[in-house]
C-alpha positions as CSV (number, residue, x, y, z in Angstrom):
1,M,13.4,74.4,69.7
2,K,10.3,75.5,71.3
3,P,7.6,73.4,72.6
4,K,5.0,74.2,70.7
5,S,7.0,73.4,68.1
6,L,8.3,69.9,69.7
7,L,4.8,69.0,69.8
8,R,3.5,70.2,66.4
9,A,6.5,67.8,65.0
10,A,5.5,64.9,67.6
11,V,2.0,65.5,66.6
12,I,2.8,65.1,62.5
13,V,5.5,62.3,62.9
14,I,2.3,60.4,64.8
15,G,-0.1,61.5,62.7
16,A,2.0,59.4,59.4
17,A,2.9,56.9,61.4
18,L,-0.9,56.1,62.1
19,L,-1.2,56.8,58.1
20,F,1.2,54.2,57.7
21,F,-0.4,51.6,59.5
22,V,-3.4,52.4,58.9
23,N,-3.0,52.0,55.1
24,R,-0.4,49.4,55.0
25,P,-0.9,46.7,52.2
26,A,-2.6,43.6,53.7
27,T,-4.8,41.0,52.5
28,H,-8.4,41.9,52.7
29,H,-10.5,38.8,53.3
30,P,-14.0,38.6,52.6
31,S,-16.1,38.1,55.3
32,R,-18.5,35.8,52.6
33,P,-16.3,34.7,49.5
34,Y,-17.9,35.8,46.4
35,P,-18.2,34.6,42.4
36,A,-15.4,35.8,40.8
37,P,-16.4,38.2,38.1
38,E,-16.6,36.3,34.6
39,F,-14.6,38.2,32.3
40,G,-13.1,37.6,28.8
41,L,-9.5,40.1,27.2
42,P,-7.1,39.4,25.1
43,D,-3.8,37.8,25.6
44,L,-0.7,39.1,23.9
45,N,-1.0,37.0,20.8
46,G,-4.9,38.8,20.4
47,H,-6.5,35.4,21.7
48,P,-9.5,36.0,23.6
49,V,-8.7,35.0,27.3
50,H,-12.2,34.4,29.9
51,L,-11.6,33.6,33.8
52,S,-14.3,30.5,32.9
53,D,-11.0,28.7,30.7
54,F,-9.3,28.1,34.0
55,R,-12.5,26.4,35.6
56,G,-11.8,24.2,38.5
57,K,-8.2,25.3,39.2
58,A,-7.1,28.3,41.7
59,V,-6.3,31.7,40.3
60,V,-4.4,34.6,41.4
61,L,-5.5,37.1,39.4
62,N,-2.9,40.2,39.4
63,F,-4.0,43.4,37.8
64,W,-0.3,45.5,37.4
65,A,1.4,47.8,35.1
66,T,5.2,47.6,33.4
67,W,6.1,51.2,35.2
68,C,4.6,49.9,38.4
69,A,7.3,49.6,41.1
70,P,5.9,47.2,43.4
71,C,4.5,45.1,40.2
72,R,7.5,44.5,38.8
73,R,9.3,43.4,42.5
74,E,6.2,41.2,42.7
75,I,6.7,39.4,39.4
76,P,9.1,36.9,39.6
77,W,7.5,35.8,42.7
78,F,4.5,35.0,40.6
79,V,6.5,33.2,37.9
80,D,8.1,31.3,40.5
81,F,5.0,30.3,42.2
82,Q,3.6,29.2,38.8
83,K,6.1,27.0,38.4
84,E,6.6,25.8,42.0
85,Y,2.0,25.3,42.4
86,G,1.3,24.8,38.8
87,A,0.5,21.0,38.6
88,Q,-1.2,21.2,42.1
89,G,-3.9,23.5,40.1
90,L,-2.7,26.8,40.2
91,Q,-3.2,29.5,37.5
92,I,-1.4,33.0,38.3
93,I,-3.5,35.4,35.2
94,G,-1.6,38.7,34.9
95,V,-3.5,41.9,33.6
96,S,-1.6,44.8,32.4
97,M,-2.6,48.1,33.0
98,D,-0.5,49.7,30.4
99,D,-2.4,52.2,28.6
100,S,0.3,52.1,25.4
101,G,-1.1,47.9,25.3
102,K,1.3,45.1,23.7
103,D,4.1,47.6,22.4
104,A,4.9,48.2,25.9
105,V,3.9,44.9,27.6
106,A,5.5,42.2,25.2
107,P,8.8,43.4,25.9
108,F,8.7,43.5,29.1
109,V,6.6,39.9,29.9
110,R,10.0,38.4,27.5
111,K,12.4,40.2,29.5
112,M,11.0,39.6,32.8
113,G,10.3,35.7,31.6
114,I,6.5,35.5,32.4
115,D,5.4,32.2,31.4
116,Y,1.6,32.5,32.9
117,P,-0.8,34.7,30.6
118,V,-0.8,37.9,30.5
119,L,-4.0,39.5,29.2
120,L,-4.5,43.6,28.4
121,D,-7.1,45.5,30.5
122,D,-10.0,47.2,28.1
123,T,-10.7,49.2,32.1
124,R,-14.4,47.6,32.1
125,V,-12.6,44.4,33.8
126,S,-10.4,46.5,36.4
127,S,-13.6,48.4,37.2
128,L,-15.5,45.0,37.2
129,Y,-12.9,44.1,40.0
130,G,-12.2,47.5,41.6
131,A,-8.9,47.1,40.8
132,E,-8.3,51.0,39.0
133,D,-7.0,53.3,41.6
134,V,-3.9,51.1,43.0
135,L,-1.4,48.5,41.5
136,P,-0.1,46.0,41.8
137,T,-4.1,44.7,43.5
138,T,-4.2,41.1,43.3
139,F,-7.5,38.5,43.5
140,Y,-7.0,35.0,45.0
141,I,-9.9,33.0,43.7
142,S,-10.6,29.1,44.9
143,R,-10.7,26.6,42.8
144,R,-15.2,26.9,43.2
145,G,-14.4,30.3,41.5
146,Y,-14.8,32.6,44.4
147,V,-12.8,35.0,45.6
148,I,-11.5,34.5,48.8
149,A,-8.8,37.4,49.0
150,S,-7.5,40.3,47.6
151,A,-4.5,42.7,48.5
152,T,-4.0,45.9,47.2
153,G,-1.1,47.3,47.5
154,M,2.6,45.2,47.0
155,I,2.0,42.4,50.4
156,G,4.9,40.1,51.4
157,K,5.9,37.2,49.4
158,T,5.1,34.4,52.6
159,E,1.9,36.2,52.6
160,V,1.0,35.7,48.6
161,E,2.3,32.1,49.3
162,R,0.1,31.6,52.5
163,N,-3.2,33.5,50.0
164,I,-2.2,30.6,47.2
165,H,-2.5,27.4,49.9
166,E,-6.0,29.0,50.9
167,A,-6.9,29.1,47.3
168,L,-6.1,25.9,46.5
169,D,-7.4,24.0,49.2
170,G,-10.6,25.8,48.6
171,G,-10.7,29.1,50.9
172,A,-13.7,28.3,52.7
């Protein structure tokens, strides 16, 4: 291989590695926790569910879709965390971003054993939270109703659990 070709290949590899490192999913902690935007969305039975219904609980608000492979990978974690920490005041809420609505989501929810509320997004809420570009996107909301952390893309199970502990402990 010619030296110019080697140099070009090295630059491409280094550039790709830097892009991966800089853009990898990670938890973002805002400089100041901010009030979680209030919303109302229908659940799979058509009943309205509002964020304020869970006041006093730590909330994990997860935007996902049935076709999203990372979403499907982390949903069992959320099912487990709801069982483990629900009695301590944790509430997982899934917001489906599927265009086909209830017909696609309900069978998936049954198959995955999701036992926490699943809501159907109408694009207003996802845009209100800035969750319309990348799935999964997850917000961690303290018992006082403040967003204390968020993650765009799938983070590791240990990091999810750490964020849950922070939300349960008050967040700030």
